[in-house]
N, C-alpha and C positions, 0 to 999 in steps of 0.2 A: 439436569442433564445439559451438557455443553456440546453444540454442534462443532466439530473439529475441522479447523481450516489451516492446519499446520502439518508439515512432514514429520514433525518430531513431537507428537503428543505426550510421550512419556518425559521428555524434558521439559516441555512448556508447563506441564501440570504436575510436576515433581513438588513434594511437600517442601515449603519454604519459598517457593517462587512467588514474586510480587507481580501482579497483573494490573493494569490500568483498566478501570471499569467505566470510565467516562472522560469528558473533556477536561476536568479540573484535576490538577496534580494531587489533590487530596482524595480523589476517587480511585483508591486502590484497594485490591483484595490480596490477601496471602493465602496461598494454597496450603490446606491442612492435610489433605490427602486426595487421592484420585485412583480410579480403576476403570477399565474399559468396560463399555456397555454397548455392544454391537458397534455400530459406526460412530457413536458418540462416546463421550467420557462422562462418567459420573464424578463430580468433583465437590469436595467439602472444603469450605473456606473458614479461616479463623474468624471470630466474631459473629458468624451466621449460624445461630443456635438451632434453628428449626426450619421445617418447611415453609412456615408463614414468612419468616425473614428471607428465605431463599426466593419466595415468589416475587419479592420486590426487585430481585435483579433480572427477572424474565425480560428477554430481549436486549439486555446489555451486550455490547460488543466488547469482548476481552482482548487487550492488545498488551504487547510488551514495549518498553522504550526502545526506540531505534538503536541507541548505542549499545544495548545489551544483546542485539542480533549479531551472530557471527558473520565475519566477512568470508566469502568463499575463496578468495585468493585470485579470482578471475577479475582482471581490471574492467571487463565489459559487464560486470554483474552489479546491478544496483537495486537497492531497496525502494519500493514505491515512494516512501516518505522523502527520499533524497531527490527524486525527480520531480515531485510536485512543488511547484513554485518557481522552477527553472524558466528562463526566457528562452523560447525557441526562435532560432534565426536561420535564414537560408545560407547557403554556401557563399553568397555574395555579401552576407551581413545584414540583410534587410530582416527587421524583426517581424516574426510571424505571430507572436503572442506568448502566452504564458501557460505552462502545463498545469492543468487543474485536476487531473486525475489519471490513472493508469488502470486500463481494463484488462481482464484476462480471459477473453474467450480462448479460442484455440492457439492465438498468438498475442503477446502483450501488446496493447495499443495505448498510446499516449493521446489524452484528449487535451488539445490546445485551445485556450480561449483566444481567438484571433484578435490581434492588435488593431485591425482595421474595422473591428465591430461587426464582422460578417458571420458572427456565430462561433461555431467550434469546428476545428479540423481534427480529424482522426488519423494519427500517423502510426503505421505499425512500427513497433520498437525493435527493428533489426539493424544490423550494422550497415547494411547496404543503403538504408534511408536515414539513419541517425549515426553518422560516422564518428562524431565526437561528442562526449559529454564532459563538461568542465564544471565539476560541482563547486570548486572554489570561486569561479567567476560567476556561478549562477546562471549557466547557459548550456545549450546543447544545440548542435548544428543538424538541420534537417535537409538532406538532398533529396527533394521531392521530384518524381518523374512528372511529366505533363499530365495534367488532369487530376493529380492527387489533391491540390489545394484549391481546385476550381470551386467557386461557390454558386455558380448558376446551375440550376437543375436542368437536365435535358429533357 
């Protein structure tokens, strides 16, 4: 059984789809078939002959290559993998740090490892606070209101 974390399970788990099952490029699985099972999907993979072999995949995170993900056409829509690794700078150009993660609670939040060594800054990923993202330059601009980037605890 696979816990589904996609809006398109029928497309992601269609027979013939190749999924990444680990950090190495060789760790791929090809979907042989799938069907809904409540909120999950029951997925059969090529080369995984029985339940014992399938148990070896327990806990694996299945992903797709980011170049296989469709673009929405919205210039302000980014995949997490595109944002991770970008340098975050202020409107004045001062380096804040590097985006290390994107969280998805009620609103997407960038986790920025601060360049000044002061831990992490959490920046809501909204146009008012992140007005520019330049993937080619590897940068995004943060327009932080007073207090957002403060490191001292009150």
